DSSP file (Angstrom, degrees, kcal/mol; ACC not computed):
  #  RESIDUE AA STRUCTURE BP1 BP2  ACC     N-H-->O    O-->H-N    N-H-->O    O-->H-N    TCO  KAPPA ALPHA  PHI   PSI    X-CA   Y-CA   Z-CA
    1    1 A M     >        0   0    0      0, 0.0     4,-2.5     0, 0.0     5,-0.2   0.000 360.0 360.0 360.0 -41.6   83.6   96.2   74.5
    2    2 A K  H  >  +     0   0    0      1,-0.2     4,-2.1     2,-0.2     5,-0.1   0.912 360.0  49.7 -62.0 -42.5   85.1   92.7   74.3
    3    3 A F  H  > S+     0   0    0      1,-0.2     4,-2.2     2,-0.2    -1,-0.2   0.928 112.0  47.6 -61.1 -45.9   81.7   91.2   73.4
    4    4 A L  H  > S+     0   0    0      1,-0.2     4,-1.7     2,-0.2    -2,-0.2   0.863 110.0  52.5 -67.2 -35.5   81.1   93.7   70.7
    5    5 A L  H  <>S+     0   0    0     -4,-2.5     5,-3.5     2,-0.2     6,-0.4   0.898 108.8  51.1 -65.0 -39.2   84.5   93.2   69.2
    6    6 A T  H ><5S+     0   0    0     -4,-2.1     3,-1.5     1,-0.2    -2,-0.2   0.924 110.2  48.5 -62.2 -43.8   83.9   89.5   69.1
    7    7 A R  H 3<5S+     0   0    0     -4,-2.2    -1,-0.2     1,-0.3    -2,-0.2   0.793 109.2  53.1 -66.8 -28.1   80.6   90.1   67.3
    8    8 A A  T ><5S-     0   0    0     -4,-1.7     3,-1.4    -5,-0.2    -1,-0.3   0.274 118.8-114.2 -89.2  11.2   82.4   92.4   64.8
    9    9 A K  T < 5 -     0   0    0     -3,-1.5    -3,-0.2     1,-0.3    -2,-0.1   0.841  69.1 -57.9  59.7  36.6   84.9   89.6   64.2
   10   10 A G  T 3 <S+     0   0    0     -5,-3.5     2,-0.9     1,-0.2    -1,-0.3   0.495  97.0 143.0  78.3   4.1   87.7   91.6   65.8
   11   11 A S    <>  -     0   0    0     -3,-1.4     4,-1.9    -6,-0.4    -1,-0.2  -0.681  30.2-173.9 -84.1 108.1   87.4   94.6   63.4
   12   12 A T  H  > S+     0   0    0     -2,-0.9     4,-2.5     1,-0.2    -1,-0.2   0.845  85.6  56.4 -68.6 -31.6   88.0   97.8   65.3
   13   13 A K  H  > S+     0   0    0      2,-0.2     4,-2.0     1,-0.2    -1,-0.2   0.933 108.1  45.7 -65.6 -45.6   87.0   99.8   62.2
   14   14 A A  H  > S+     0   0    0      1,-0.2     4,-1.8     2,-0.2    -2,-0.2   0.909 115.5  46.8 -64.8 -41.7   83.6   98.1   61.9
   15   15 A L  H  X S+     0   0    0     -4,-1.9     4,-2.1     1,-0.2    -1,-0.2   0.895 109.8  53.6 -67.6 -39.4   82.9   98.5   65.7
   16   16 A A  H  X>S+     0   0    0     -4,-2.5     5,-2.1     1,-0.2     4,-1.5   0.889 108.5  49.9 -62.1 -39.1   84.1  102.1   65.7
   17   17 A E  H  <5S+     0   0    0     -4,-2.0    -1,-0.2     1,-0.2    -2,-0.2   0.900 110.5  49.7 -66.8 -39.5   81.6  102.9   62.8
   18   18 A R  H  <5S+     0   0    0     -4,-1.8    -2,-0.2     1,-0.2    -1,-0.2   0.853 117.0  40.9 -66.3 -34.6   78.8  101.3   64.7
   19   19 A L  H  <5S-     0   0    0     -4,-2.1    -1,-0.2    -5,-0.1    -2,-0.2   0.641 108.9-121.6 -89.5 -15.0   79.5  103.2   67.9
   20   20 A G  T  <5S+     0   0    0     -4,-1.5     2,-0.2     1,-0.3    -3,-0.2   0.825  73.8 110.3  78.6  31.8   80.3  106.5   66.2
   21   21 A V  S   <S-     0   0    0     -5,-2.1    -1,-0.3    -6,-0.2    -2,-0.1  -0.753  72.5 -85.6-127.2 176.1   83.8  106.8   67.5
   22   22 A S     >  -     0   0    0     -2,-0.2     4,-1.5     1,-0.1     3,-0.3  -0.418  32.7-117.6 -81.2 159.8   87.3  106.6   66.0
   23   23 A C  H  > S+     0   0    0      1,-0.2     4,-2.4     2,-0.2     5,-0.2   0.860 115.7  59.9 -61.7 -35.4   89.2  103.4   65.6
   24   24 A R  H  > S+     0   0    0      1,-0.2     4,-2.2     2,-0.2    -1,-0.2   0.871 100.8  53.9 -63.5 -37.5   91.8  104.7   68.0
   25   25 A T  H  > S+     0   0    0     -3,-0.3     4,-1.9     2,-0.2    -1,-0.2   0.917 109.7  47.2 -63.8 -43.0   89.2  105.0   70.7
   26   26 A V  H  X S+     0   0    0     -4,-1.5     4,-2.2     1,-0.2    -2,-0.2   0.906 111.4  51.7 -63.8 -41.4   88.2  101.4   70.3
   27   27 A E  H  X S+     0   0    0     -4,-2.4     4,-2.1     1,-0.2     6,-0.2   0.866 107.3  52.9 -65.1 -35.9   91.9  100.3   70.3
   28   28 A R  H  X>S+     0   0    0     -4,-2.2     5,-1.7     2,-0.2     6,-1.0   0.895 110.5  46.6 -67.2 -39.3   92.5  102.2   73.6
   29   29 A Y  H  <5S+     0   0    0     -4,-1.9     3,-0.3     2,-0.2    -2,-0.2   0.900 112.1  51.5 -67.2 -38.7   89.6  100.5   75.3
   30   30 A R  H  <5S+     0   0    0     -4,-2.2    -2,-0.2     1,-0.2    -1,-0.2   0.883 112.0  46.1 -63.2 -39.1   90.9   97.1   73.9
   31   31 A A  H  <5S-     0   0    0     -4,-2.1    -1,-0.2    -5,-0.2    -2,-0.2   0.639 114.7-117.0 -79.5 -14.8   94.4   97.9   75.3
   32   32 A G  T  <5S+     0   0    0     -4,-1.0    -3,-0.2    -3,-0.3    -4,-0.1   0.521  81.8 120.3  90.3   6.3   93.0   99.0   78.6
   33   33 A T  S   <S+     0   0    0     -5,-1.7     2,-0.5    -6,-0.2    -4,-0.2   0.917  76.7  42.9 -68.2 -43.4   94.3  102.6   78.4
   34   34 A L        +     0   0    0     -6,-1.0    -2,-0.2    -9,-0.2    -1,-0.1  -0.883  61.3 163.9-102.1 133.8   90.7  103.9   78.6
   35   35 A T        +     0   0    0     -2,-0.5    -1,-0.1     1,-0.2    -2,-0.1   0.632  61.7  55.7-122.1 -23.4   88.5  102.3   81.2
   36   36 A T  S    S-     0   0    0      0, 0.0    -1,-0.2     0, 0.0     2,-0.1  -0.944  76.1-142.6-117.4 114.8   85.6  104.8   81.7
   37   37 A P        -     0   0    0      0, 0.0    -2,-0.0     0, 0.0     2,-0.0  -0.370  22.1-107.9 -74.2 152.0   83.6  105.7   78.5
   38   38 A Q     >  -     0   0    0      1,-0.1     4,-2.9    -2,-0.1     5,-0.2  -0.274  41.6 -95.5 -68.4 166.5   82.2  109.2   78.0
   39   39 A K  H  > S+     0   0    0      1,-0.2     4,-2.0     2,-0.2     5,-0.1   0.878 123.0  43.3 -55.9 -46.9   78.5  109.6   78.3
   40   40 A L  H  > S+     0   0    0      2,-0.2     4,-2.1     1,-0.2    -1,-0.2   0.898 115.9  48.4 -69.4 -40.2   77.6  109.3   74.6
   41   41 A L  H  > S+     0   0    0      2,-0.2     4,-2.7     1,-0.2    -2,-0.2   0.896 109.6  53.3 -66.4 -39.4   80.0  106.3   74.1
   42   42 A H  H  X S+     0   0    0     -4,-2.9     4,-2.4     1,-0.2    -2,-0.2   0.925 109.2  48.7 -60.6 -44.4   78.5  104.6   77.1
   43   43 A A  H  X S+     0   0    0     -4,-2.0     4,-2.4    -5,-0.2    -1,-0.2   0.900 111.9  49.1 -62.7 -41.4   75.0  105.0   75.7
   44   44 A A  H  X S+     0   0    0     -4,-2.1     4,-2.7     2,-0.2     5,-0.2   0.899 110.6  50.6 -65.4 -41.5   76.2  103.6   72.4
   45   45 A L  H  X S+     0   0    0     -4,-2.7     4,-2.4     2,-0.2    -2,-0.2   0.917 112.0  47.1 -62.5 -43.8   77.9  100.6   74.1
   46   46 A V  H  X S+     0   0    0     -4,-2.4     4,-2.5     2,-0.2     5,-0.2   0.933 114.0  47.6 -63.1 -46.4   74.7   99.8   76.1
   47   47 A E  H  X S+     0   0    0     -4,-2.4     4,-2.2     1,-0.2    -2,-0.2   0.928 114.9  44.4 -63.4 -47.0   72.5  100.1   73.0
   48   48 A E  H  X S+     0   0    0     -4,-2.7     4,-1.8     2,-0.2     5,-0.2   0.892 113.3  50.9 -65.0 -40.4   74.7   97.9   70.8
   49   49 A T  H  X S+     0   0    0     -4,-2.4     4,-3.2    -5,-0.2     5,-0.3   0.925 111.7  47.2 -64.6 -44.1   75.2   95.3   73.5
   50   50 A E  H  X S+     0   0    0     -4,-2.5     4,-1.8     1,-0.2    -1,-0.2   0.899 111.2  51.4 -63.5 -39.8   71.5   95.0   74.1
   51   51 A S  H  < S+     0   0    0     -4,-2.2    -1,-0.2    -5,-0.2    -2,-0.2   0.831 119.3  36.4 -68.1 -29.9   70.7   94.8   70.4
   52   52 A E  H  < S+     0   0    0     -4,-1.8     4,-0.3    -5,-0.1    -2,-0.2   0.836 123.4  40.8 -87.2 -37.3   73.3   92.0   70.0
   53   53 A W  H >X S+     0   0    0     -4,-3.2     3,-1.7    -5,-0.2     4,-0.8   0.933 103.9  60.5 -81.8 -48.2   72.8   90.2   73.3
   54   54 A L  G >< S+     0   0    0     -4,-1.8     3,-0.8    -5,-0.3    -1,-0.2   0.824  97.7  57.9 -57.8 -37.7   69.1   90.1   73.9
   55   55 A P  G 34 S+     0   0    0      0, 0.0    -1,-0.3     0, 0.0    -2,-0.1   0.773 104.9  54.2 -64.8 -20.6   68.1   88.2   70.8
   56   56 A Q  G <4        0   0    0     -3,-1.7    -2,-0.2    -4,-0.3    -3,-0.1   0.717 360.0 360.0 -82.4 -22.3   70.4   85.3   71.9
   57   57 A V    <<        0   0    0     -4,-0.8    -1,-0.2    -3,-0.8    -3,-0.1   0.483 360.0 360.0 -77.7 360.0   68.8   85.0   75.4
């Protein structure tokens, strides 16, 4: 989540739209209130991280 927020230039709204969740959900992960993502969110996090990370390697 931290990597994706960095790539979104800290915009929780932009990241929430990319992941298909609410801004509040992203803020809760950022604050550490939520630690285990639901199945669909986990899949979206993996997909977005791979799409952002792999081109750099």
